[in-house]
VMD Tcl script that builds the backbone (N, CA, C; Angstrom):
set m [mol new atoms 534]
animate dup $m
set s [atomselect $m all]
$s set {name element resname resid chain x y z} {
  {N N GLY 1 A 25.618 -11.186 12.844}
  {CA C GLY 1 A 26.740 -11.519 12.792}
  {C C GLY 1 A 27.235 -12.621 12.005}
  {N N LYS 2 A 25.928 -13.122 11.154}
  {CA C LYS 2 A 26.168 -14.229 10.452}
  {C C LYS 2 A 25.709 -13.664 9.076}
  {N N CYS 3 A 26.503 -14.201 8.047}
  {CA C CYS 3 A 25.905 -13.769 6.449}
  {C C CYS 3 A 25.002 -14.622 6.007}
  {N N VAL 4 A 24.129 -13.838 5.843}
  {CA C VAL 4 A 23.005 -14.338 4.791}
  {C C VAL 4 A 22.363 -14.592 3.394}
  {N N ASP 5 A 23.272 -13.017 2.531}
  {CA C ASP 5 A 23.528 -13.635 1.409}
  {C C ASP 5 A 24.702 -12.824 0.831}
  {N N THR 6 A 25.178 -12.603 -0.417}
  {CA C THR 6 A 26.053 -11.621 -0.517}
  {C C THR 6 A 25.488 -11.238 -2.375}
  {N N SER 7 A 26.103 -9.702 -2.776}
  {CA C SER 7 A 25.498 -9.350 -4.195}
  {C C SER 7 A 26.411 -10.473 -5.529}
  {N N MET 8 A 27.209 -10.842 -5.089}
  {CA C MET 8 A 28.108 -11.299 -5.500}
  {C C MET 8 A 27.843 -13.217 -5.729}
  {N N GLY 9 A 28.708 -13.402 -7.273}
  {CA C GLY 9 A 27.745 -14.633 -7.463}
  {C C GLY 9 A 29.481 -15.434 -7.159}
  {N N PHE 10 A 29.632 -16.226 -8.101}
  {CA C PHE 10 A 30.754 -17.474 -8.861}
  {C C PHE 10 A 31.990 -16.683 -8.449}
  {N N THR 11 A 31.848 -15.639 -9.242}
  {CA C THR 11 A 32.731 -14.013 -9.293}
  {C C THR 11 A 32.116 -12.676 -8.980}
  {N N PRO 12 A 33.258 -12.042 -8.567}
  {CA C PRO 12 A 32.672 -10.339 -8.465}
  {C C PRO 12 A 32.045 -10.221 -9.769}
  {N N LEU 13 A 31.814 -10.584 -10.878}
  {CA C LEU 13 A 30.803 -10.264 -12.485}
  {C C LEU 13 A 29.543 -9.747 -12.038}
  {N N ALA 14 A 29.138 -11.084 -11.229}
  {CA C ALA 14 A 27.890 -11.013 -10.925}
  {C C ALA 14 A 27.530 -9.892 -10.236}
  {N N GLY 15 A 26.194 -9.052 -9.865}
  {CA C GLY 15 A 25.833 -8.443 -8.586}
  {C C GLY 15 A 25.246 -7.230 -9.049}
  {N N VAL 16 A 25.488 -5.850 -8.757}
  {CA C VAL 16 A 25.587 -4.606 -9.095}
  {C C VAL 16 A 26.586 -4.700 -9.894}
  {N N PRO 17 A 26.551 -3.364 -11.018}
  {CA C PRO 17 A 27.488 -3.053 -12.410}
  {C C PRO 17 A 28.533 -2.528 -11.458}
  {N N MET 18 A 29.901 -2.516 -11.423}
  {CA C MET 18 A 30.493 -1.938 -11.160}
  {C C MET 18 A 31.306 -0.960 -12.103}
  {N N GLY 19 A 32.491 -0.253 -11.723}
  {CA C GLY 19 A 33.306 0.386 -12.615}
  {C C GLY 19 A 33.478 -0.197 -14.148}
  {N N THR 20 A 34.277 -1.480 -13.435}
  {CA C THR 20 A 34.505 -1.930 -14.878}
  {C C THR 20 A 33.724 -3.167 -15.378}
  {N N ARG 21 A 32.986 -4.010 -14.496}
  {CA C ARG 21 A 32.593 -5.141 -14.397}
  {C C ARG 21 A 30.804 -4.352 -14.874}
  {N N SER 22 A 30.431 -5.653 -15.620}
  {CA C SER 22 A 28.838 -5.540 -15.776}
  {C C SER 22 A 27.755 -5.561 -14.760}
  {N N GLY 23 A 27.920 -6.565 -13.785}
  {CA C GLY 23 A 27.425 -6.895 -12.673}
  {C C GLY 23 A 26.016 -7.923 -13.694}
  {N N ASP 24 A 24.892 -8.043 -12.565}
  {CA C ASP 24 A 24.158 -9.383 -13.222}
  {C C ASP 24 A 23.825 -9.490 -14.970}
  {N N ILE 25 A 23.651 -10.448 -15.453}
  {CA C ILE 25 A 23.931 -10.447 -16.868}
  {C C ILE 25 A 23.184 -11.757 -17.287}
  {N N ASP 26 A 22.180 -11.426 -18.349}
  {CA C ASP 26 A 21.407 -13.101 -18.928}
  {C C ASP 26 A 22.813 -14.000 -19.120}
  {N N VAL 27 A 23.460 -15.619 -18.645}
  {CA C VAL 27 A 24.445 -15.825 -19.016}
  {C C VAL 27 A 24.216 -15.960 -20.723}
  {N N ALA 28 A 23.184 -16.274 -21.541}
  {CA C ALA 28 A 22.951 -16.437 -22.757}
  {C C ALA 28 A 23.201 -15.276 -23.554}
  {N N ALA 29 A 23.437 -13.842 -22.875}
  {CA C ALA 29 A 23.708 -12.758 -23.600}
  {C C ALA 29 A 25.820 -12.790 -23.468}
  {N N ILE 30 A 26.182 -13.669 -22.577}
  {CA C ILE 30 A 27.651 -13.530 -23.244}
  {C C ILE 30 A 27.806 -14.609 -24.903}
  {N N ASP 31 A 27.036 -15.556 -24.677}
  {CA C ASP 31 A 26.798 -16.235 -26.003}
  {C C ASP 31 A 26.788 -15.521 -27.399}
  {N N PHE 32 A 25.608 -14.631 -27.440}
  {CA C PHE 32 A 24.872 -14.056 -28.172}
  {C C PHE 32 A 26.609 -12.950 -28.297}
  {N N LEU 33 A 27.020 -11.885 -27.353}
  {CA C LEU 33 A 28.118 -10.874 -27.436}
  {C C LEU 33 A 28.966 -11.648 -28.000}
  {N N CYS 34 A 29.790 -12.900 -28.266}
  {CA C CYS 34 A 31.005 -13.533 -28.374}
  {C C CYS 34 A 30.486 -13.968 -29.702}
  {N N HIS 35 A 29.639 -14.505 -30.247}
  {CA C HIS 35 A 28.752 -14.261 -31.895}
  {C C HIS 35 A 29.120 -13.382 -32.239}
  {N N LYS 36 A 27.936 -12.182 -32.088}
  {CA C LYS 36 A 28.439 -10.850 -32.914}
  {C C LYS 36 A 29.587 -10.585 -32.915}
  {N N LYS 37 A 30.242 -10.316 -31.968}
  {CA C LYS 37 A 31.348 -9.680 -31.946}
  {C C LYS 37 A 32.548 -10.259 -31.967}
  {N N GLY 38 A 32.532 -11.244 -32.508}
  {CA C GLY 38 A 33.455 -12.106 -32.501}
  {C C GLY 38 A 34.620 -12.488 -31.992}
  {N N MET 39 A 34.177 -13.182 -30.756}
  {CA C MET 39 A 35.092 -13.157 -29.231}
  {C C MET 39 A 34.893 -14.320 -28.919}
  {N N THR 40 A 35.825 -15.146 -28.921}
  {CA C THR 40 A 35.889 -15.645 -27.961}
  {C C THR 40 A 35.482 -16.067 -26.366}
  {N N MET 41 A 35.263 -16.804 -26.069}
  {CA C MET 41 A 34.107 -16.825 -24.870}
  {C C MET 41 A 35.170 -16.413 -23.344}
  {N N ASP 42 A 36.600 -16.362 -23.748}
  {CA C ASP 42 A 37.774 -15.528 -22.510}
  {C C ASP 42 A 37.203 -14.606 -23.186}
  {N N GLU 43 A 37.515 -13.842 -24.210}
  {CA C GLU 43 A 37.456 -12.446 -24.576}
  {C C GLU 43 A 36.081 -12.021 -24.119}
  {N N GLY 44 A 34.891 -12.427 -24.255}
  {CA C GLY 44 A 34.265 -12.374 -24.140}
  {C C GLY 44 A 33.565 -11.863 -22.062}
  {N N LEU 45 A 34.269 -13.008 -21.758}
  {CA C LEU 45 A 34.565 -12.704 -20.408}
  {C C LEU 45 A 34.864 -11.522 -19.647}
  {N N ASN 46 A 36.232 -11.107 -20.560}
  {CA C ASN 46 A 37.659 -10.526 -20.034}
  {C C ASN 46 A 36.773 -9.102 -20.707}
  {N N TYR 47 A 36.004 -8.692 -21.800}
  {CA C TYR 47 A 35.281 -7.767 -21.838}
  {C C TYR 47 A 34.045 -7.250 -21.018}
  {N N LEU 48 A 33.467 -8.257 -20.503}
  {CA C LEU 48 A 32.129 -8.041 -19.361}
  {C C LEU 48 A 32.852 -7.621 -18.269}
  {N N ASN 49 A 34.035 -8.599 -17.629}
  {CA C ASN 49 A 34.444 -7.852 -16.261}
  {C C ASN 49 A 35.363 -6.125 -16.244}
  {N N LYS 50 A 35.911 -6.043 -17.729}
  {CA C LYS 50 A 36.781 -4.832 -17.741}
  {C C LYS 50 A 36.503 -3.973 -18.712}
  {N N LYS 51 A 35.523 -3.910 -19.438}
  {CA C LYS 51 A 35.059 -2.895 -19.949}
  {C C LYS 51 A 33.750 -3.079 -20.104}
  {N N CYS 52 A 32.869 -3.534 -19.339}
  {CA C CYS 52 A 31.433 -2.582 -18.991}
  {C C CYS 52 A 31.162 -1.942 -17.537}
  {N N GLY 53 A 30.396 -2.127 -17.278}
  {CA C GLY 53 A 29.683 -1.296 -15.840}
  {C C GLY 53 A 29.870 0.126 -15.941}
  {N N MET 54 A 30.041 0.425 -15.333}
  {CA C MET 54 A 30.106 2.155 -15.517}
  {C C MET 54 A 30.866 2.683 -16.745}
  {N N PHE 55 A 32.042 1.810 -16.510}
  {CA C PHE 55 A 32.770 2.559 -17.979}
  {C C PHE 55 A 32.014 2.301 -19.207}
  {N N GLY 56 A 31.362 1.073 -19.440}
  {CA C GLY 56 A 31.000 1.046 -20.373}
  {C C GLY 56 A 29.633 1.349 -21.083}
  {N N VAL 57 A 28.955 1.771 -20.133}
  {CA C VAL 57 A 27.862 2.232 -20.050}
  {C C VAL 57 A 28.136 4.470 -20.500}
  {N N SER 58 A 28.788 4.532 -19.392}
  {CA C SER 58 A 29.051 5.945 -19.749}
  {C C SER 58 A 30.051 6.236 -20.831}
  {N N GLY 59 A 30.760 5.404 -21.263}
  {CA C GLY 59 A 31.889 5.519 -22.026}
  {C C GLY 59 A 33.039 6.636 -21.988}
  {N N ILE 60 A 32.719 6.824 -20.367}
  {CA C ILE 60 A 33.577 8.292 -20.082}
  {C C ILE 60 A 34.783 7.671 -18.845}
  {N N SER 61 A 34.506 6.942 -17.776}
  {CA C SER 61 A 35.005 6.479 -16.853}
  {C C SER 61 A 34.364 5.099 -15.670}
  {N N SER 62 A 34.871 4.688 -15.024}
  {CA C SER 62 A 35.073 4.134 -14.270}
  {C C SER 62 A 34.786 4.697 -12.766}
  {N N ASP 63 A 34.985 5.624 -12.748}
  {CA C ASP 63 A 35.467 6.509 -11.844}
  {C C ASP 63 A 34.159 7.474 -11.131}
  {N N PHE 64 A 33.385 6.970 -10.130}
  {CA C PHE 64 A 32.372 7.637 -9.930}
  {C C PHE 64 A 32.870 9.402 -9.537}
  {N N ARG 65 A 33.380 9.757 -9.618}
  {CA C ARG 65 A 33.354 11.229 -9.495}
  {C C ARG 65 A 33.263 11.671 -10.467}
  {N N ASP 66 A 33.971 11.499 -11.691}
  {CA C ASP 66 A 34.029 11.477 -13.161}
  {C C ASP 66 A 32.816 11.332 -13.458}
  {N N LEU 67 A 31.847 10.372 -13.121}
  {CA C LEU 67 A 30.536 10.227 -13.849}
  {C C LEU 67 A 29.837 11.377 -12.864}
  {N N THR 68 A 29.366 11.527 -11.528}
  {CA C THR 68 A 29.357 12.475 -10.807}
  {C C THR 68 A 28.884 13.733 -11.779}
  {N N ALA 69 A 30.550 14.246 -12.016}
  {CA C ALA 69 A 30.671 15.591 -12.436}
  {C C ALA 69 A 29.955 15.559 -14.064}
  {N N ALA 70 A 29.965 14.462 -14.688}
  {CA C ALA 70 A 29.936 14.348 -16.428}
  {C C ALA 70 A 28.420 14.776 -16.604}
  {N N SER 71 A 27.351 13.915 -15.528}
  {CA C SER 71 A 26.335 13.739 -14.889}
  {C C SER 71 A 25.488 15.105 -14.922}
  {N N GLU 72 A 26.320 15.882 -14.057}
  {CA C GLU 72 A 25.925 17.298 -13.853}
  {C C GLU 72 A 26.263 18.450 -14.527}
  {N N LYS 73 A 26.792 17.982 -15.706}
  {CA C LYS 73 A 26.924 18.915 -16.610}
  {C C LYS 73 A 26.038 18.426 -17.613}
  {N N GLY 74 A 25.215 17.270 -17.350}
  {CA C GLY 74 A 24.238 17.255 -18.775}
  {C C GLY 74 A 24.631 15.989 -19.525}
  {N N ASP 75 A 25.558 15.455 -18.931}
  {CA C ASP 75 A 26.436 14.092 -19.895}
  {C C ASP 75 A 24.795 12.848 -19.324}
  {N N TYR 76 A 24.608 12.452 -21.187}
  {CA C TYR 76 A 23.138 11.391 -20.868}
  {C C TYR 76 A 23.615 9.824 -20.496}
  {N N ARG 77 A 24.858 9.838 -20.758}
  {CA C ARG 77 A 25.587 8.590 -20.696}
  {C C ARG 77 A 25.713 8.226 -19.100}
  {N N ALA 78 A 26.922 9.231 -18.755}
  {CA C ALA 78 A 27.254 9.267 -17.827}
  {C C ALA 78 A 26.177 9.023 -16.221}
  {N N THR 79 A 24.601 9.943 -16.711}
  {CA C THR 79 A 24.043 9.712 -15.962}
  {C C THR 79 A 22.929 8.766 -16.034}
  {N N LEU 80 A 22.834 8.234 -17.146}
  {CA C LEU 80 A 22.344 6.571 -17.403}
  {C C LEU 80 A 22.879 5.888 -16.317}
  {N N ALA 81 A 24.530 5.715 -16.416}
  {CA C ALA 81 A 24.936 4.714 -15.651}
  {C C ALA 81 A 25.438 4.443 -14.335}
  {N N LEU 82 A 24.867 6.370 -13.629}
  {CA C LEU 82 A 24.812 6.201 -12.744}
  {C C LEU 82 A 23.071 6.076 -11.965}
  {N N ASN 83 A 22.402 6.528 -12.686}
  {CA C ASN 83 A 20.757 5.564 -12.681}
  {C C ASN 83 A 20.764 4.067 -12.729}
  {N N MET 84 A 21.531 3.302 -13.358}
  {CA C MET 84 A 21.859 1.893 -13.357}
  {C C MET 84 A 22.212 1.661 -11.907}
  {N N PHE 85 A 23.144 1.741 -11.879}
  {CA C PHE 85 A 23.726 1.654 -10.650}
  {C C PHE 85 A 22.905 1.544 -9.027}
  {N N ALA 86 A 22.373 2.717 -9.374}
  {CA C ALA 86 A 21.593 2.877 -7.454}
  {C C ALA 86 A 20.478 2.194 -8.003}
  {N N TYR 87 A 19.609 1.935 -9.182}
  {CA C TYR 87 A 18.642 1.209 -9.419}
  {C C TYR 87 A 19.011 -0.142 -8.879}
  {N N SER 88 A 20.209 -0.960 -9.592}
  {CA C SER 88 A 20.591 -2.223 -9.218}
  {C C SER 88 A 20.403 -2.217 -7.633}
  {N N CYS 89 A 21.403 -0.840 -7.123}
  {CA C CYS 89 A 21.480 -1.129 -5.314}
  {C C CYS 89 A 20.090 -1.104 -4.903}
  {N N LYS 90 A 19.503 -0.635 -5.297}
  {CA C LYS 90 A 17.954 -0.614 -4.624}
  {C C LYS 90 A 17.274 -1.508 -4.895}
  {N N LYS 91 A 17.635 -2.096 -5.758}
  {CA C LYS 91 A 16.860 -3.493 -6.034}
  {C C LYS 91 A 17.031 -4.726 -5.199}
  {N N TYR 92 A 18.860 -5.036 -4.786}
  {CA C TYR 92 A 19.415 -5.478 -3.804}
  {C C TYR 92 A 18.657 -5.636 -2.260}
  {N N VAL 93 A 18.876 -4.000 -2.282}
  {CA C VAL 93 A 17.976 -3.656 -1.096}
  {C C VAL 93 A 16.923 -4.419 -0.581}
  {N N GLY 94 A 16.156 -4.433 -1.790}
  {CA C GLY 94 A 14.771 -4.749 -1.660}
  {C C GLY 94 A 14.552 -6.025 -1.290}
  {N N ALA 95 A 15.422 -6.850 -2.008}
  {CA C ALA 95 A 15.481 -8.277 -1.978}
  {C C ALA 95 A 15.998 -8.567 -0.219}
  {N N TYR 96 A 17.095 -7.886 -0.169}
  {CA C TYR 96 A 17.579 -8.598 1.230}
  {C C TYR 96 A 16.697 -8.299 2.384}
  {N N MET 97 A 15.820 -7.058 2.514}
  {CA C MET 97 A 14.520 -6.209 3.265}
  {C C MET 97 A 13.531 -8.241 3.092}
  {N N ALA 98 A 13.067 -8.575 1.940}
  {CA C ALA 98 A 12.175 -9.169 1.856}
  {C C ALA 98 A 13.299 -10.978 3.123}
  {N N ALA 99 A 14.275 -10.897 2.088}
  {CA C ALA 99 A 15.081 -11.803 2.606}
  {C C ALA 99 A 15.260 -11.856 4.596}
  {N N LEU 100 A 15.337 -11.195 4.806}
  {CA C LEU 100 A 15.554 -10.772 6.062}
  {C C LEU 100 A 14.361 -10.812 7.106}
  {N N GLY 101 A 13.164 -10.355 6.474}
  {CA C GLY 101 A 11.947 -9.722 7.233}
  {C C GLY 101 A 12.300 -8.279 7.667}
  {N N GLY 102 A 12.801 -7.515 7.023}
  {CA C GLY 102 A 12.790 -5.997 7.005}
  {C C GLY 102 A 14.309 -6.025 7.598}
  {N N LEU 103 A 14.466 -4.260 8.037}
  {CA C LEU 103 A 16.028 -4.069 8.549}
  {C C LEU 103 A 15.717 -3.309 9.726}
  {N N ASP 104 A 17.424 -3.195 10.227}
  {CA C ASP 104 A 16.880 -2.258 11.025}
  {C C ASP 104 A 18.121 -1.145 10.755}
  {N N CYS 105 A 19.348 -1.432 9.923}
  {CA C CYS 105 A 20.309 -0.233 9.368}
  {C C CYS 105 A 20.602 -0.473 8.034}
  {N N ILE 106 A 20.874 0.314 7.372}
  {CA C ILE 106 A 21.421 -0.092 5.925}
  {C C ILE 106 A 22.691 1.441 6.251}
  {N N VAL 107 A 23.913 0.512 5.316}
  {CA C VAL 107 A 25.266 0.678 5.795}
  {C C VAL 107 A 25.522 1.318 4.023}
  {N N PHE 108 A 26.519 2.512 3.884}
  {CA C PHE 108 A 26.961 2.932 2.925}
  {C C PHE 108 A 28.489 2.857 3.071}
  {N N THR 109 A 29.357 2.470 2.521}
  {CA C THR 109 A 30.892 2.139 2.244}
  {C C THR 109 A 31.492 1.990 1.552}
  {N N ALA 110 A 33.038 2.074 1.748}
  {CA C ALA 110 A 33.499 2.123 0.463}
  {C C ALA 110 A 33.880 3.116 -0.385}
  {N N GLY 111 A 34.241 2.857 -1.138}
  {CA C GLY 111 A 34.606 4.458 -2.242}
  {C C GLY 111 A 33.669 5.174 -2.653}
  {N N VAL 112 A 32.429 4.730 -2.900}
  {CA C VAL 112 A 31.099 5.185 -3.901}
  {C C VAL 112 A 30.317 5.270 -2.131}
  {N N GLY 113 A 30.147 4.061 -1.882}
  {CA C GLY 113 A 29.098 5.298 -0.585}
  {C C GLY 113 A 29.555 6.032 0.300}
  {N N GLU 114 A 30.859 5.879 0.321}
  {CA C GLU 114 A 31.331 6.712 1.696}
  {C C GLU 114 A 31.014 8.083 0.760}
  {N N ASN 115 A 31.369 8.504 -0.834}
  {CA C ASN 115 A 31.893 9.522 -1.082}
  {C C ASN 115 A 30.958 10.094 -2.386}
  {N N THR 116 A 29.598 9.580 -1.945}
  {CA C THR 116 A 29.203 9.608 -3.174}
  {C C THR 116 A 27.393 9.952 -3.116}
  {N N PRO 117 A 27.193 11.245 -2.482}
  {CA C PRO 117 A 25.723 11.398 -1.731}
  {C C PRO 117 A 24.933 11.581 -2.624}
  {N N THR 118 A 24.637 11.834 -4.329}
  {CA C THR 118 A 24.162 11.620 -5.131}
  {C C THR 118 A 23.547 10.153 -5.449}
  {N N VAL 119 A 24.587 9.007 -4.987}
  {CA C VAL 119 A 23.796 7.811 -5.146}
  {C C VAL 119 A 23.090 7.518 -4.339}
  {N N ARG 120 A 23.778 7.872 -3.063}
  {CA C ARG 120 A 22.772 7.148 -1.657}
  {C C ARG 120 A 22.027 7.631 -1.757}
  {N N LYS 121 A 21.494 8.658 -2.138}
  {CA C LYS 121 A 19.822 9.192 -2.299}
  {C C LYS 121 A 19.055 8.621 -3.408}
  {N N ALA 122 A 19.583 8.070 -4.489}
  {CA C ALA 122 A 19.223 7.818 -5.486}
  {C C ALA 122 A 18.816 6.483 -5.073}
  {N N VAL 123 A 19.610 5.473 -4.465}
  {CA C VAL 123 A 18.863 4.203 -3.592}
  {C C VAL 123 A 18.201 3.793 -2.490}
  {N N LEU 124 A 17.783 5.161 -1.894}
  {CA C LEU 124 A 16.929 5.188 -1.109}
  {C C LEU 124 A 15.950 6.195 -1.513}
  {N N SER 125 A 15.696 6.496 -2.540}
  {CA C SER 125 A 14.817 7.842 -3.029}
  {C C SER 125 A 13.191 6.833 -3.088}
  {N N ASN 126 A 12.135 6.886 -2.699}
  {CA C ASN 126 A 10.980 6.139 -2.789}
  {C C ASN 126 A 11.163 5.076 -1.788}
  {N N MET 127 A 11.657 4.925 -0.639}
  {CA C MET 127 A 11.760 3.974 0.316}
  {C C MET 127 A 11.449 3.960 1.479}
  {N N GLU 128 A 10.314 5.489 1.722}
  {CA C GLU 128 A 9.833 6.010 2.945}
  {C C GLU 128 A 8.302 4.906 3.289}
  {N N ALA 129 A 7.860 4.128 2.391}
  {CA C ALA 129 A 6.719 3.101 2.776}
  {C C ALA 129 A 7.607 1.843 3.060}
  {N N PHE 130 A 9.349 1.397 3.612}
  {CA C PHE 130 A 9.688 0.542 4.111}
  {C C PHE 130 A 10.372 1.247 5.562}
  {N N GLY 131 A 10.221 2.452 5.610}
  {CA C GLY 131 A 10.654 3.214 6.622}
  {C C GLY 131 A 12.025 3.924 6.637}
  {N N ILE 132 A 12.627 3.901 5.090}
  {CA C ILE 132 A 13.628 4.630 4.878}
  {C C ILE 132 A 13.289 5.899 4.453}
  {N N ILE 133 A 14.041 6.859 5.326}
  {CA C ILE 133 A 13.529 8.270 5.198}
  {C C ILE 133 A 15.374 8.354 5.539}
  {N N LEU 134 A 15.479 9.239 4.286}
  {CA C LEU 134 A 17.124 9.900 4.335}
  {C C LEU 134 A 16.982 11.721 4.744}
  {N N ASP 135 A 18.180 12.475 5.171}
  {CA C ASP 135 A 18.123 13.389 5.906}
  {C C ASP 135 A 18.645 14.399 4.660}
  {N N ASP 136 A 18.608 14.827 3.601}
  {CA C ASP 136 A 19.035 15.087 2.917}
  {C C ASP 136 A 20.166 16.223 3.132}
  {N N GLU 137 A 19.900 16.735 4.218}
  {CA C GLU 137 A 21.390 17.584 4.480}
  {C C GLU 137 A 22.655 17.065 5.418}
  {N N LYS 138 A 22.194 16.237 6.116}
  {CA C LYS 138 A 23.400 14.936 6.549}
  {C C LYS 138 A 23.973 13.889 5.506}
  {N N ASN 139 A 23.133 13.720 4.212}
  {CA C ASN 139 A 23.502 13.221 3.804}
  {C C ASN 139 A 24.269 13.861 2.756}
  {N N ALA 140 A 24.603 15.362 2.302}
  {CA C ALA 140 A 25.446 16.248 1.508}
  {C C ALA 140 A 26.392 16.168 2.378}
  {N N GLN 141 A 26.811 16.408 3.688}
  {CA C GLN 141 A 27.918 16.337 4.283}
  {C C GLN 141 A 29.364 15.622 3.141}
  {N N LYS 142 A 29.898 16.164 3.825}
  {CA C LYS 142 A 31.498 15.861 3.078}
  {C C LYS 142 A 31.891 14.558 4.081}
  {N N ASN 143 A 32.947 13.797 3.509}
  {CA C ASN 143 A 33.550 12.284 4.151}
  {C C ASN 143 A 34.289 13.494 4.663}
  {N N ASP 144 A 34.539 12.694 6.203}
  {CA C ASP 144 A 35.216 13.392 7.106}
  {C C ASP 144 A 36.057 11.829 7.621}
  {N N GLY 145 A 36.190 10.567 7.416}
  {CA C GLY 145 A 36.530 9.631 7.683}
  {C C GLY 145 A 35.959 8.951 8.868}
  {N N LYS 146 A 34.903 9.585 8.960}
  {CA C LYS 146 A 34.373 9.057 10.526}
  {C C LYS 146 A 32.842 8.819 10.226}
  {N N ILE 147 A 32.312 7.608 11.280}
  {CA C ILE 147 A 30.997 7.295 11.245}
  {C C ILE 147 A 29.701 8.415 11.277}
  {N N HIS 148 A 28.999 9.005 10.455}
  {CA C HIS 148 A 27.938 9.423 10.269}
  {C C HIS 148 A 26.608 8.825 9.896}
  {N N GLU 149 A 25.545 9.276 10.886}
  {CA C GLU 149 A 24.192 8.690 10.756}
  {C C GLU 149 A 22.993 9.430 9.580}
  {N N ILE 150 A 22.475 9.300 8.461}
  {CA C ILE 150 A 22.481 9.942 7.321}
  {C C ILE 150 A 20.612 9.359 7.568}
  {N N SER 151 A 20.292 9.223 8.397}
  {CA C SER 151 A 18.658 9.280 7.855}
  {C C SER 151 A 18.208 10.172 8.855}
  {N N ALA 152 A 16.948 10.307 8.313}
  {CA C ALA 152 A 15.719 11.229 9.145}
  {C C ALA 152 A 15.415 10.997 10.944}
  {N N LYS 153 A 15.199 12.244 11.164}
  {CA C LYS 153 A 14.960 11.500 12.533}
  {C C LYS 153 A 13.610 10.667 12.748}
  {N N ASP 154 A 12.909 11.041 11.532}
  {CA C ASP 154 A 11.647 9.625 11.664}
  {C C ASP 154 A 11.127 8.502 10.799}
  {N N SER 155 A 12.808 8.473 10.265}
  {CA C SER 155 A 13.579 6.768 9.681}
  {C C SER 155 A 13.553 5.393 10.608}
  {N N LYS 156 A 12.470 4.661 10.374}
  {CA C LYS 156 A 12.893 3.670 10.871}
  {C C LYS 156 A 13.858 3.040 11.023}
  {N N VAL 157 A 14.275 3.061 9.765}
  {CA C VAL 157 A 15.466 2.243 9.287}
  {C C VAL 157 A 17.038 3.270 9.780}
  {N N LYS 158 A 18.139 3.058 10.281}
  {CA C LYS 158 A 18.924 3.683 10.372}
  {C C LYS 158 A 19.358 3.704 9.357}
  {N N VAL 159 A 20.199 4.465 8.482}
  {CA C VAL 159 A 21.058 4.631 7.770}
  {C C VAL 159 A 22.603 5.447 7.704}
  {N N LEU 160 A 23.878 4.538 7.793}
  {CA C LEU 160 A 25.123 4.938 8.365}
  {C C LEU 160 A 26.106 5.036 7.183}
  {N N VAL 161 A 26.281 6.075 7.406}
  {CA C VAL 161 A 27.569 5.938 6.378}
  {C C VAL 161 A 29.090 5.964 7.022}
  {N N ILE 162 A 29.566 4.519 6.913}
  {CA C ILE 162 A 31.099 4.112 7.628}
  {C C ILE 162 A 32.187 3.695 6.811}
  {N N PRO 163 A 33.492 4.785 7.481}
  {CA C PRO 163 A 34.498 4.883 6.440}
  {C C PRO 163 A 35.099 3.565 6.021}
  {N N THR 164 A 35.715 2.808 5.952}
  {CA C THR 164 A 36.550 2.009 5.292}
  {C C THR 164 A 37.769 1.757 5.487}
  {N N ASN 165 A 39.312 1.323 5.302}
  {CA C ASN 165 A 40.424 1.049 6.003}
  {C C ASN 165 A 40.793 0.042 5.285}
  {N N GLU 166 A 40.601 -0.395 3.517}
  {CA C GLU 166 A 40.686 -1.691 2.974}
  {C C GLU 166 A 42.177 -2.062 3.427}
  {N N GLU 167 A 43.189 -1.090 2.784}
  {CA C GLU 167 A 44.447 -1.679 2.439}
  {C C GLU 167 A 44.832 -2.221 4.569}
  {N N LEU 168 A 43.910 -1.103 5.552}
  {CA C LEU 168 A 44.507 -1.721 6.734}
  {C C LEU 168 A 44.042 -3.002 7.125}
  {N N VAL 169 A 42.943 -3.574 6.570}
  {CA C VAL 169 A 42.465 -4.671 6.534}
  {C C VAL 169 A 43.254 -5.994 5.758}
  {N N ILE 170 A 43.681 -5.616 4.702}
  {CA C ILE 170 A 44.494 -6.444 3.426}
  {C C ILE 170 A 46.043 -6.840 4.601}
  {N N ALA 171 A 46.347 -5.358 5.101}
  {CA C ALA 171 A 47.870 -5.718 6.001}
  {C C ALA 171 A 47.859 -6.675 6.621}
  {N N ARG 172 A 46.504 -6.580 7.728}
  {CA C ARG 172 A 46.434 -7.540 8.650}
  {C C ARG 172 A 46.213 -8.820 8.590}
  {N N GLU 173 A 45.168 -9.274 7.385}
  {CA C GLU 173 A 44.981 -10.720 6.689}
  {C C GLU 173 A 46.122 -10.922 6.205}
  {N N THR 174 A 46.905 -10.224 5.621}
  {CA C THR 174 A 48.273 -10.997 5.210}
  {C C THR 174 A 49.548 -10.886 6.462}
  {N N ALA 175 A 49.490 -10.128 7.390}
  {CA C ALA 175 A 50.237 -10.277 8.547}
  {C C ALA 175 A 49.675 -11.650 9.059}
  {N N ALA 176 A 48.601 -12.072 9.574}
  {CA C ALA 176 A 48.486 -13.183 10.130}
  {C C ALA 176 A 48.676 -14.369 9.534}
  {N N LEU 177 A 48.263 -14.635 7.908}
  {CA C LEU 177 A 49.323 -15.380 6.997}
  {C C LEU 177 A 51.057 -16.125 7.406}
  {N N LEU 178 A 51.672 -14.645 7.555}
  {CA C LEU 178 A 53.079 -14.812 7.396}
  {C C LEU 178 A 53.094 -15.614 9.024}
}
mol reanalyze $m
mol bondsrecalc $m
mol representation Tube
mol addrep $m
């Protein structure tokens, strides 16, 4: 019940790469980018927030459904974008596991976490040494809006897919302010 850490920094630009956001980047790269492309700092930050991430790497889309479909057809850049995302998530899982001294549960949620089994599998691949074992059959099940455990019986860490209702949370928080 107590927040220990977050993958975001001062802004949501930090952390894992997202649909159009670059994710973690060396701050000196921003200066390099701006000089190379003839951008102002504001233009550079706008670029990193709106034209990078999955969209920038893939050159196709920021939507993981589009990226998954393109990757399945052999598109190299879509596959690269998905692999970069999964690798970044995997690093955060490892870092948080170390900071917490272990884990009881990993939760996948929201659009990508609820609806992209290939990403969940990639994030948790080769994590058996940490007691994290995914059940491929459970992981492949279609999202039905219910909570699902997708860890294998012999997994020491529970892995769950938990649906979100972001619109409901926003509506409740807005009503509380009024």
